Structure formats: structure tokens, C-alpha cells
N, C-alpha and C positions, 0 to 999 in steps of 0.2 A: 447403737445409741439406745441403750436399754432403760436408762433412768426415766422414771415417769416425771421427775422434776423438770420444769422448764425455766429458762432464764430469759427475761425480756431485757435486752440491751436498749437503753434509752440514750439518745444523743439529742441535746437541746441547744438551740440558738435563741436567745431571748430577744424580745422586742426592746428597742431603746425606750428610754423614759419609763422605767418602772417594771419592765418585764420580769427582771430578777426577783424583785420584792413580791410581785403577785404570784410568781411561780412558787416561792417559799410558802406563801399562804395556801396555795393549792396543795402542796405536799403535806402540810399539816392536816388539811382536811381529808386528803385521800388515804393517808397512812392507815387510819383505822379500818377503812374499807378493804384495803389490801390484807390486813391482818385477819379480818373477818372470814376470809376465804382460805386462810392458812398461808398467805404469802408474807414475804418480808423484803424490805429494802436492804440491799447490800451497800457497801461503801460507795460514796460519790467521789468523783475525781474531776478536776479542772484540767482539760488538756493544755499542755505547755507548749508543745511543738510537734508538728508532724515530721517524722524523720524520713518516711517514704510515703509518697502521695500527698494529697491535699486533704486537710481536715482541720476545721477551725471552730468546732462546737464550743459553746460556753460551759457545758456541763455534760458529763457522761456518768451513767450508773446502771447497775443491774437490779432488777426485782426478780426474786425467786418465787415461783408458785409451785404448789404440790403437783399440779397437772395442768394440761391445756383446758380441761373442763373448768377448773377453778378460775383460771384467767378469764375465760368467757363468762362465767358467773359474775365476776367482778366487773368486767367491761360492759356487760349488757344490763347491769343492775340499775334500778331506778335511782338509788342513792348516788351512784356515780354520775349519772346524767344530770343530777341537780347541781353538781359542782364542776362539771367538765368545762363549762364556760370559762372558768379561771385559767385553765390550761390554754384554751384557744386564744384568750386575750393576752396571755403573757408570752406566747411562743411565736417567733417569726417562722421557724423552720424546725422540724424534728425528724428523727429516725426512730423507729421502733422495730426491733429485729428479734424474732424468736430464736433462741439458741438452746442447744441440747449439749449435755456432756458427752464426750466420745466414749465408746466402749473401752478403749485402751488409751492410756495417756500418751501424748506426743513427747518423745524424747529425742 
């Protein structure tokens, strides 16, 4: 797994009564901070159906960072901590999983 790029898989379950809308506001606020460290949000998806296993998140997406250090700079930054409350207030449950690209593609 030689790439220095990391991909943070986000799975989010919104709180009822406005969680979705507040999370959208959070994403608008956090996106410039992600870009500031060289990161970028990749496409978002709404899970339709778990074919194997159980999974019922409201939203999944990846954020790409140039390195683990860049992610830590973002996550530990004072600017992020000023807006993190929006995420906490909008999300009932979440998963954040650090992913790496494999050295060889799976085929």
C-alpha cells in the first residue's frame, strides 16, 4: 500500500428533525478547510440496499487527503473545532474509516 494518499470513508446516519439540513451546512463550512490541507471530497452516495450484511446509513462518501499528516492537520485545527459542533448536532451515528489504495488492483 505505497500511495501516500489516504481516503477517509464516511458513513453517516442523520438525526431526525433537521439532521440532514444541518449536515449540509456543516459540509459547506468544512469543505474549504479540507481543501486548505490539499484534500478533496469525492462523490457522495445514498445507500439503496444492503445486498450482503446489514447497512442502513443515510449517506456515504470518501474524502481524499494527500497524507495522514494532512488529515491530522485538518482534524486537529482550531478552525475545524469551531464548526465541529454542527457535525455532532446533526449526526446520530457515524463511521470514519481510513482507507489506502492497494499496491495491486483486485481483479
